[in-house]
Every structure is written in structure tokens, then in C-alpha cells.
N, C-alpha and C positions, 0 to 999 in steps of 0.2 A: 669820486668816480674812478674805479679801477679800469685801466686800459691795458689791453694785451701788450706784452713786452716784446714779442717776437714777430708773430704773423699779423699782417694787416692787409686790408682790402677785401675783395679785389678792387684795384684801382684801374680806372679806364685810362689807359696809356695811349699817347699819340703813336707809339711805335709797336706796342705789344698787345693791343686789345685789352682784354680783362686779365691783368697781371696780379697775382697774389704775391705780395711782398714778404720777404724774410729779412727782418731787421736784426742783425746779430749783435750790434754794438750799442752801448749807451750813447745817448745824444749829448754832445756831438764829439765823437772820437775820430780824429782824422790826422793824416800826415800833411794835409794841405789846409789852408784857410781861405778858400777861393772867395773873391770879392762878390761873386754873383750867387753864392749858395742860397738855395731857397729854404734850407732848414734853419740855420742860424750861424753865427760866428762860432768857430771852433773853440771849445773850452778845454778839451784834452788834446793837445798838440803833440802827437807821438808817432814814432815809426816802429814801435816794438809790437811784435805779434804775440798775443797771448790768448788764452781761452776765456771767452766771455759768456758763452751760452751753452746750455744743455741741448744737444742735438735731438735727443729723444723728445724733449718738450716741443721742438719744432715740428716733428712728425705728428705728435698728438694734436697740436693745434690745427695743422692742415687737415687732418682727418675729420675735424669738427666743422670744417667749412662746407657749406651746402650750395654754394653759388657756382655759377659758370666760371671756368678758369681757362685761359689760353696758355699762360706761361707761369712757371714758378720763378720769381726773380729775386736773386740775392742782392740786396741793396739796402737802403734805409737811411738812418740818421748818422752815418759816418762812412768810413772806407772799409768795406767788408773784408778785404784781403788782410786786414790787421788781425782777423781771427785765425788762429792756428787750425791746422788739420781740416781744411775745407774739403779735401778728398773724402774724408769720412762722412761729412754731411752729404756730399753729392751721391755717394754710394747708398746711403740711407734713403735719400729722396728717390733714386731710381728703383730701389727695391720695393718701395711702397706706392709709388705713383707713376703714371705714364706721361705726365705733362713734361714738355721740354723745359730745360733749365737754362736760365739766363743769369749772367753775372754782369752787373754794372760796376765799373771800377775806374778810379782816377789814373790808373796805369803805373803809379809810382813803384810798386813792388814787383812789377813784371820783369824787372832786371834780375830777380832772384830765380835761379834755375829750379830750385826745389818747389817754389810756389807754382811755377809754370807747370810742373808735373802734377801738382795737386789739382789743377784746373783742366786736366786733359780730357775728362769725360763730360764736361759741360757742353751744352749744345750751341749756345751763342755767347760770346764775350763782347761786351759793349764798352770798350776802353775810351778814355778821353785824352785829347791832346789839344790844349788851348794855346800853346805857344811852342816855338822851337828855338827862339833866342833867349839866352839866360836872363837878360834884363827884363824882357816881357814876361817870362815865366815867373820871376820873382814878384812882379807887380800884380799879375792877375791871379796867381795860384798861392802865393805866400807859403812856401814849403817849410817843413821842419829843416833846421840847419843840417847841411851835409847832403841834401838831395840835389842831384844835378839833372838838368833836362837832357843832357847827352846820354846819361844812363837810362832814362825813361825811354828815349827814342830807340836805343839799342835793344831794350827789353821788348818793345813792340815788334821790332824787326825779328828778333829771336822767336817771339811767340808765333809769328806767321809761319816760320819754317817748321815749327814743332806741332802746332795745334791743328787738328783735323776738322774742327767745327767752323762755324761762321764767325767772322770778326766784323763788327759794325763800328767804325771809328767815328766818334762824335767830337766836333769842334764847336765850342760855345764862344761866340764873339761878343765882346763888350765895346761899345763905341769909344774910340780914342785910346784903347788899351792894346788890342791885338789885331786890329783890322786895317793896319797900314798896308799899302801895296807891297812894300819890302817884306813884311812879315808873311803875307799871303804867298809871295813868291817862294820864300824859304819853306813854307809849309808844303807847297806843291812838290818840291824836290824830296822832302822827307816822306810824305805820304806815298809817293811812288816806290820808295824803298820798303815801306811797310806793307804795301799791297793788300789793303783790307778788301773784304767783299763789298762793303758799302762805306761811303763817307757821308755823314749826316751833319748838316750845318744847323746850328741853333743859335738863339740869342736869349737875352733876359726876358722871361715871360712872367714869372711870379716875383713878388717882392724880394729883393736881394739882401744879403747880409750887410753889405756896405752900400751907401747911397751913391757912390761914384761909379756904379755899374749900369751904364746906359744901354738901352736896347738899340739894335739896328733895325731898319725897315726891311720889309720883304724885298724891295728893290736892291737894297744894299747887299743882302745875302745872295740875290741873283747875280749881282756883279762879281761877288767873290767866287761864286760857283763857276762863272765864266772864266775868271782868271786862274782858278785851279785847273780847269780843263781836265778833270779826272772822271773816268767812266764810273757810273753808278753813284754819282753824287746827288743827294736829295736834300731839300730844305724841309725842316720839320715844321709842321703847322699844327694848331690845335685840332684835336680829333673831331670829326663830324660823324663818327660812328653812331648809328641809331639803334644799336642792338638793345634788347630789353635789359633793363638794369637789374641790380641786385636788390634784395629786400632792404628796406630802410629801417635801421635800428640805431638807437643812440650810440651803442658801442661801436658799430661799424663806422658811423659818421665821425666819431671822435678819433678812431684809429686812422681814418683817411686824412683828417686834418692835422693830426699829430705829425705826419711825415711830409706833408706838402700843403702850403696855403692854396686855397682855391676860391674862385669866384662862384657866384650863384649858378651861372649857366653850366659850368663844369660839374658842380655837385649834382645839379638836377639831372644832367644827362647820365652821369654815372649811376644814379639811383633810379633810372627808368622814367625820367620825365614826369615824376610825381610832384608837380609844382607846388600844390597846396600843402602836401605832407612835408616836403622838404623845407618850405618856408616856415611852417609851424615848428618843425624840429629845430631849425636854426634859431628862431626866436626863443624857444624854451632853453636852449643851451646858452644863449646870451644872458637870459635872465638868471640862470644858475651860475653864471660866470665861468662855465667850462670853456667857452670860446669867446672871442671878441672879433670885431670887424674893424678894418682900417683901410685907408685909401693908399693906392700906389698908382701913379700915372693916371689919376682921375678914374680909377676903377676900384670897386670895393672887393676886398678879399677877406676871407674868414680863416682863423687859425686858433688852435687851442691856446689857452692862457698860461699853460705851464709846459715847457719852460717859457719865460716871458718873451714876447716878440721883440726883436732888436729894434731900437728906436730908428725911425726913418727921418727924424729931425736933426740928429747929431751926426756929424761926419767925423771920420778919422778915429773912431773909437774901436 
């Protein structure tokens, strides 16, 4: 079964409504190997920016999408800023479409002044900052050698002074890794220097790349929000959006599950609460071995079978 290589979705996002994803890199190419990653462990660990994708193909694929779209989101199976010439892509997107453009990034390359200039016409940048202490950063994000958390923080501060769009800073908390009161206090001081438009607190929701990535409870996140004491801080929750879903097709469903594991409720909601049709499609895709299901925290998730699902039985790999 051939799956689109670049454009996927629309995905029903907790933050962006119906977001059409633009996946520029092969899975999984990244300068981090975050323990909580919902895609998989990083198999191409690099900090080199090169050309991976034909931008004209991106435009053509988007033109063939007939579903409702709220945002075009540059994201996917790796760190999108590892693709060179993002300003060229953004100009092409704005020339052909009126949708607002979002970049989801792990923030590593924001220390590069030239990259920040490439991002100047994007509407919303959603950078991550999961730690501010070097030892915590190493444990939770597993960076390529030579990446320093101090440079990432400075890059975020510089982005705020230069970027005219919105910055929504996401912090993903893993139990026992970056949720100590000391680390949260240090985060508060750094976030005030960055001065984002929003601070969004998240935790492990889908099956993680590494089994030592525990989720925090909603109450835990509330406590952290109180300790941060920063205006416009919100806790991300699963979407309850009841907008009509997109048409259900085998290709759309495979593209959806290729980039993010999902449970039945989320899939059903995204495709318009077509419960019988969704259940039938999932069964057919399991029978053809295009997807498989597995348990995480006593909840059943679905994911494509290629690339293989990281084992949830073995730790430390």
C-alpha cells in the first residue's frame, strides 16, 4: 500500500483543529531522540540541514486535498527545521493558499540567525522546551553531541525579539524526569525571558519511544501551572471538538496513523463519528497487516506496521 510521503491528514489536533500536516523528512530524522516521542526512536540522529523534499510536490498534494482545513502545519516524522530553505516553502504556501501556517519545532536550530530569518513569514511557531538544566535536557531529549540547552534558550529569546507572529511554547513533562520543583522554578525564570504568547503544558498521551516516559496527572500539571505562575498558561487536553469529520478512506487513515498512534475514540472523532465504518476499516487494515494494535497504559492504540512499532516490553534500547 503506497502512502503519501509529504502531506497527511487533516489531523484533528488538540490545539489547531483540522491541521493538514506537511512532513518534510524521512522517519525518523531528528537532532534529538526524546524519550516521549510518539513517532519512534530516532534512527537518523543528525544536526545537518539538507534538502529532503520537492516543495512543488508539497503544493500539488495540498491542492488535491478536498477536506476542511484550519491550519497548514510543518511537522511530521522528524525535526522540520533540518530541511533547508524553509522560506522558499513558506512563500510557495502563501502564494497558493490562504491557510495560516504553523511550524512545530524542537527549538534546537533556533539559535541559527539564518534559520530564524527563514521563519519570519510563518504565522505561528510552536517551539518546545522540556528542560533548562543540562543534565535534565540530556536525559529527556537525548541530543546530538554538541547541542547545548543554553544555546536553545538563547535562540528562543532571540526569536521573540525578531518574530512578529505568535509563539506558543510547549513543555512536555515526563514523571520523574523534568517535573521536579527545582526544574520547574528554573523553567519559570527562563520562560519569562522568552516571553511567549502562550505556554502550553503537556504530558505523555500516546505510546512513547522509551518505556521510562511516564505521564503526569491533570492535577500534577495544574500544580506545575500554579508554580510557573505565568499568564496565558494552559494545559493541553484531548480534543472534544465535534466538528464534522473528513471522508474516511484507506489512504487517509494510513497517513493519519503513520505519523501518530491513536486510539479508536480519536480516530472515530477525526473521521466524523462514523463508528461502524471506522471499526470496519480498522479491522480490514489489521487483516491486511497494514496496521496493528497494542496496549499502552491499559488503552488500545493503532499504528502502521511499517516502520515497526518500538517494543514496549524492552527498556533501555
